[in-house]
TIDRENRO-837602 format. One record per residue (C-alpha): x, y, z. Coordinates in pm, 1 decimal. Layout:
<fidrens>
{east:X&north:Y&up:Z}
...
</fidrens>
This chain:
<fidrens>
{east:297.9&north:53.8&up:1853.2}
{east:14.0&north:174.4&up:2071.7}
{east:-76.5&north:-172.8&up:2196.0}
{east:279.0&north:-226.3&up:2323.0}
{east:249.9&north:62.8&up:2569.2}
{east:113.2&north:57.1&up:2922.1}
{east:-180.2&north:274.3&up:3023.7}
{east:53.8&north:511.4&up:3208.3}
{east:274.6&north:549.5&up:2901.4}
{east:-24.3&north:619.1&up:2679.6}
{east:-159.4&north:881.4&up:2920.7}
{east:168.4&north:1073.3&up:2876.4}
{east:126.5&north:1100.0&up:2498.3}
{east:145.0&north:1463.8&up:2393.2}
{east:-134.2&north:1640.6&up:2208.2}
{east:117.8&north:1713.4&up:1934.2}
{east:124.5&north:1344.0&up:1844.2}
{east:-52.6&north:1168.9&up:1561.8}
{east:-194.1&north:819.4&up:1565.1}
{east:-248.6&north:603.0&up:1258.8}
{east:-550.3&north:373.2&up:1259.6}
{east:-487.4&north:98.6&up:998.7}
{east:-789.6&north:-63.6&up:834.7}
{east:-764.5&north:-395.0&up:655.5}
{east:-982.0&north:-692.6&up:569.2}
{east:-988.0&north:-1069.5&up:602.9}
{east:-1084.8&north:-1206.8&up:265.1}
{east:-981.4&north:-1447.0&up:-8.2}
{east:-675.9&north:-1355.3&up:-213.2}
{east:-670.3&north:-1646.6&up:-452.7}
{east:-476.8&north:-1967.0&up:-397.2}
{east:-131.0&north:-1812.4&up:-371.3}
{east:-187.7&north:-1549.4&up:-98.3}
{east:-338.9&north:-1581.0&up:247.7}
{east:-659.3&north:-1410.8&up:358.2}
{east:-478.7&north:-1154.3&up:574.7}
{east:-296.8&north:-975.6&up:290.6}
{east:-465.6&north:-637.8&up:344.4}
{east:-395.6&north:-644.4&up:718.8}
{east:-29.3&north:-729.6&up:669.1}
{east:27.7&north:-462.8&up:405.7}
{east:-140.9&north:-178.2&up:592.1}
{east:23.4&north:-266.8&up:924.8}
{east:368.5&north:-260.5&up:767.6}
{east:299.9&north:63.6&up:581.7}
{east:177.3&north:230.6&up:900.9}
{east:486.7&north:119.7&up:1095.9}
{east:723.2&north:243.8&up:826.2}
{east:541.9&north:576.0&up:804.8}
{east:573.7&north:629.3&up:1179.1}
{east:946.9&north:567.1&up:1158.9}
{east:968.1&north:807.5&up:866.2}
{east:790.2&north:1099.6&up:1036.4}
{east:918.2&north:1058.7&up:1391.6}
{east:1177.3&north:1334.6&up:1346.5}
{east:888.4&north:1578.8&up:1292.6}
{east:645.7&north:1473.3&up:1567.8}
{east:560.3&north:1170.3&up:1784.2}
{east:368.0&north:907.2&up:1588.7}
{east:187.4&north:593.3&up:1697.3}
{east:17.7&north:301.0&up:1525.7}
{east:-305.7&north:161.4&up:1665.6}
{east:-381.5&north:-210.1&up:1621.5}
{east:-515.4&north:-286.2&up:1274.3}
{east:-890.0&north:-334.5&up:1230.7}
{east:-869.7&north:-676.9&up:1060.8}
{east:-1223.1&north:-688.1&up:920.6}
{east:-1382.0&north:-476.7&up:650.2}
{east:-1673.7&north:-476.5&up:410.7}
{east:-1591.9&north:-778.0&up:193.7}
{east:-1930.4&north:-922.2&up:98.1}
{east:-1836.8&north:-898.7&up:-269.8}
{east:-1574.6&north:-1172.6&up:-224.9}
{east:-1827.5&north:-1435.4&up:-133.3}
{east:-1878.8&north:-1727.2&up:-177.6}
{east:-1500.6&north:-1755.1&up:-131.5}
{east:-1379.5&north:-1770.9&up:233.6}
{east:-1422.0&north:-1421.9&up:374.4}
{east:-1490.5&north:-1265.4&up:714.8}
{east:-1692.2&north:-952.9&up:647.4}
{east:-1872.5&north:-673.3&up:829.4}
{east:-2185.9&north:-512.9&up:691.6}
{east:-2149.2&north:-154.0&up:575.1}
{east:-2351.1&north:-31.1&up:873.0}
{east:-2145.1&north:-228.9&up:1123.7}
{east:-1814.0&north:-124.0&up:969.8}
{east:-1906.3&north:244.0&up:986.1}
{east:-2016.9&north:207.9&up:1348.6}
{east:-1695.7&north:26.1&up:1444.1}
{east:-1471.8&north:287.2&up:1281.6}
{east:-1659.3&north:565.6&up:1457.0}
{east:-1628.4&north:391.6&up:1793.6}
{east:-1255.4&north:339.0&up:1744.7}
{east:-1210.4&north:705.7&up:1653.0}
{east:-1404.0&north:811.8&up:1964.0}
{east:-1183.7&north:581.6&up:2171.9}
{east:-866.1&north:739.3&up:2034.0}
{east:-1003.2&north:1084.2&up:2112.0}
{east:-1082.0&north:979.9&up:2470.6}
{east:-724.7&north:853.1&up:2506.1}
{east:-610.6&north:1203.2&up:2416.7}
{east:-525.2&north:1202.7&up:2047.3}
{east:-624.3&north:1512.3&up:1852.5}
{east:-459.0&north:1422.2&up:1520.4}
{east:-576.9&north:1094.9&up:1368.8}
{east:-492.2&north:934.9&up:1033.5}
{east:-703.9&north:648.7&up:900.8}
{east:-492.8&north:440.3&up:661.5}
{east:-693.7&north:193.4&up:457.1}
{east:-583.2&north:-103.5&up:245.8}
{east:-916.3&north:-247.6&up:129.1}
{east:-1131.2&north:-88.3&up:-140.2}
{east:-1454.6&north:-198.8&up:25.5}
{east:-1377.9&north:31.9&up:319.1}
{east:-1329.8&north:348.1&up:114.7}
{east:-1677.1&north:497.7&up:153.5}
{east:-1694.6&north:417.5&up:525.2}
{east:-1368.1&north:591.1&up:616.1}
{east:-1483.0&north:911.3&up:446.3}
{east:-1816.6&north:915.5&up:625.0}
{east:-1656.4&north:837.4&up:960.7}
{east:-1397.8&north:1112.1&up:908.0}
{east:-1661.5&north:1376.4&up:834.9}
{east:-1890.0&north:1277.9&up:1121.9}
{east:-1636.3&north:1226.0&up:1402.0}
{east:-1417.6&north:1528.3&up:1320.8}
{east:-1721.0&north:1749.4&up:1374.8}
{east:-1867.8&north:1551.9&up:1663.3}
{east:-1541.3&north:1538.2&up:1863.2}
{east:-1378.9&north:1861.5&up:1739.2}
{east:-1060.7&north:1680.7&up:1634.6}
{east:-851.6&north:1663.3&up:1318.5}
{east:-883.9&north:1347.0&up:1110.6}
{east:-737.5&north:1254.0&up:773.2}
{east:-829.5&north:935.5&up:588.6}
{east:-731.1&north:763.2&up:267.0}
{east:-647.9&north:433.9&up:104.7}
{east:-271.2&north:402.6&up:60.8}
{east:-286.9&north:372.5&up:-318.5}
{east:-490.5&north:692.3&up:-349.6}
{east:-217.8&north:898.1&up:-185.9}
{east:59.3&north:729.6&up:-383.8}
{east:-138.1&north:712.4&up:-710.5}
{east:56.7&north:958.5&up:-925.1}
{east:393.4&north:833.8&up:-803.2}
{east:293.3&north:472.4&up:-869.1}
{east:181.6&north:553.0&up:-1222.0}
{east:504.6&north:741.8&up:-1284.7}
{east:693.3&north:431.3&up:-1170.3}
{east:497.6&north:220.8&up:-1423.8}
{east:334.0&north:13.6&up:-1150.7}
{east:53.4&north:-78.1&up:-1392.5}
{east:296.9&north:-295.9&up:-1585.5}
{east:249.6&north:-547.7&up:-1305.6}
{east:-129.9&north:-539.2&up:-1337.9}
{east:-411.7&north:-334.9&up:-1193.6}
{east:-331.1&north:-87.4&up:-916.0}
{east:-401.3&north:-185.9&up:-647.9}
{east:-592.2&north:-476.4&up:-799.4}
{east:-673.9&north:-786.4&up:-600.3}
{east:-435.1&north:-1080.4&up:-565.1}
{east:-271.6&north:-964.8&up:-888.8}
{east:75.4&north:-851.0&up:-981.7}
{east:76.0&north:-540.3&up:-763.2}
{east:-35.2&north:-695.9&up:-433.8}
{east:167.8&north:-1011.2&up:-494.1}
{east:480.8&north:-799.8&up:-544.0}
{east:419.0&north:-616.0&up:-216.9}
{east:385.1&north:-941.3&up:-23.0}
{east:694.0&north:-1087.7&up:-190.8}
{east:888.4&north:-784.3&up:-69.5}
{east:743.8&north:-792.2&up:282.7}
{east:765.9&north:-1167.6&up:338.8}
{east:810.5&north:-1394.9&up:38.1}
{east:739.8&north:-1699.3&up:256.0}
{east:374.3&north:-1598.8&up:250.9}
{east:345.5&north:-1640.3&up:-127.6}
{east:278.3&north:-1980.0&up:-283.7}
{east:427.8&north:-1908.6&up:-624.1}
{east:328.9&north:-2246.6&up:-766.0}
{east:-37.5&north:-2171.6&up:-694.8}
{east:-52.9&north:-1851.1&up:-896.3}
{east:-299.1&north:-1852.9&up:-1186.2}
{east:-154.1&north:-1797.3&up:-1530.0}
{east:-461.2&north:-1631.6&up:-1671.0}
{east:-648.0&north:-1316.2&up:-1580.7}
{east:-831.1&north:-1018.1&up:-1714.7}
{east:-658.6&north:-767.4&up:-1938.4}
{east:-573.2&north:-435.6&up:-1779.0}
{east:-846.5&north:-188.7&up:-1883.3}
{east:-754.2&north:113.8&up:-2090.6}
{east:-908.1&north:340.0&up:-1829.3}
{east:-801.1&north:307.6&up:-1469.3}
{east:-1073.7&north:170.0&up:-1246.7}
{east:-1119.3&north:490.2&up:-1048.6}
{east:-1208.4&north:674.9&up:-1371.4}
{east:-1488.5&north:439.9&up:-1471.0}
{east:-1832.2&north:352.6&up:-1338.3}
{east:-1852.1&north:148.9&up:-1019.0}
{east:-2019.5&north:-179.9&up:-1111.2}
{east:-2122.4&north:-471.1&up:-892.3}
{east:-2324.8&north:-783.8&up:-970.5}
{east:-2516.8&north:-1024.4&up:-744.7}
{east:-2238.8&north:-1281.6&up:-781.5}
{east:-1871.0&north:-1250.8&up:-695.3}
{east:-1764.6&north:-906.8&up:-816.4}
{east:-1387.8&north:-940.1&up:-806.4}
{east:-1238.2&north:-980.0&up:-1151.3}
{east:-1186.0&north:-1325.6&up:-1294.4}
{east:-1245.1&north:-1604.4&up:-1040.8}
{east:-1156.9&north:-1370.8&up:-751.7}
{east:-844.5&north:-1223.6&up:-914.0}
{east:-818.1&north:-878.0&up:-1067.6}
{east:-528.5&north:-964.7&up:-1297.2}
{east:-246.1&north:-1204.9&up:-1374.8}
{east:28.4&north:-1208.1&up:-1111.3}
{east:293.4&north:-1374.8&up:-1326.8}
{east:488.1&north:-1046.7&up:-1355.3}
{east:509.2&north:-998.1&up:-978.8}
{east:854.0&north:-984.3&up:-819.8}
{east:1020.4&north:-909.5&up:-488.5}
{east:1234.0&north:-639.5&up:-650.1}
{east:929.2&north:-461.5&up:-790.3}
{east:755.7&north:-486.2&up:-453.0}
{east:1048.6&north:-330.3&up:-268.7}
{east:1051.0&north:-39.4&up:-510.7}
{east:675.4&north:9.3&up:-476.1}
{east:689.4&north:-5.2&up:-97.0}
{east:953.5&north:268.9&up:-88.7}
{east:739.0&north:486.1&up:-314.5}
{east:423.3&north:430.9&up:-109.9}
{east:589.6&north:499.5&up:225.4}
{east:754.3&north:813.9&up:88.7}
{east:424.8&north:949.1&up:-45.2}
{east:227.8&north:855.2&up:267.4}
{east:485.9&north:1016.6&up:493.9}
{east:480.0&north:1339.7&up:291.6}
{east:102.1&north:1351.4&up:313.9}
{east:96.9&north:1285.4&up:688.3}
{east:348.5&north:1563.7&up:746.5}
{east:140.4&north:1791.1&up:525.1}
{east:-174.6&north:1701.3&up:722.3}
{east:-4.6&north:1793.3&up:1048.0}
{east:130.6&north:2121.6&up:912.5}
{east:-206.6&north:2222.4&up:769.2}
{east:-397.0&north:2146.4&up:1089.5}
{east:-133.1&north:2310.7&up:1308.6}
{east:-179.0&north:2628.4&up:1102.2}
{east:-552.6&north:2610.6&up:1141.1}
{east:-623.8&north:2570.1&up:768.4}
{east:-799.8&north:2295.0&up:570.4}
</fidrens>
C-alpha cells in the first residue's frame, strides 16, 4: 500500500515496479448497500492483484480515487465529479505517480461512468510523460471468464446494486449488506449484453429501475467468493501480460 510507506521508502521503489491506481465512486447503491461499494470493491481487487503478481515484480497500490462521474445517479445521494474535472484529476494523479518514479502504471476502474475518462487519460499521459500505462474496468478484463462462469445468472454484469455487485460485497464483508432492504423486483436481464447495445441516457435518473439494474435476490456470499477469485485471476494475468509486453518494447 503506497500510502503506508514513508517518503524514503517510496524513493527506493525500483523502475521495474508497477503501481495500480484504483478508481471508484461515491454514489447510491439502493437501500441494501452503502454508497462506497465501488471504492471497496476496487480497493480489495487491487490489493489481491498485487499479492498475486508480487512473485513476478514489485507491485504497489495507490490510494483509491473515491469520486467519479456519477451525475446519472441523481437525485439519489451521490458525490460526483464533472467529466472535465474527473479527467483532469486522473491526469494529475498519473503525473504525480510519474514524478514519484513509476514507469508502469495500471488504472483499475470499478465505476462505469469513469470508463471514457480513463481511456483518454491513458492516451494523453502515456505520450506526454513517455511512460507505460494500462487502464480498464475490472469486469472488462474478466468478461469472458465471468460469462463462462454463468455470472449473468445473478443479474446484469456488472450491473448496479444487483445480484452481481451484492454477491461481491457479501463475499468481501457481509456485514455491509442489509439483506432485509433488498428490493424484490427489478428489470429483466436483456437478451443482449449492455456493452453490445446502444448507450442511452435520459434527463432523469438513468440507472435501471429506481436506481437498481436488476433484482439482487439471487445474490450469495458463495457466488461472490467464486466471482472474486475469477476476477483477481484474470486481472493478475492481464497485469503480468502488460508488464511483459512493455518490457519487450511492443504494444
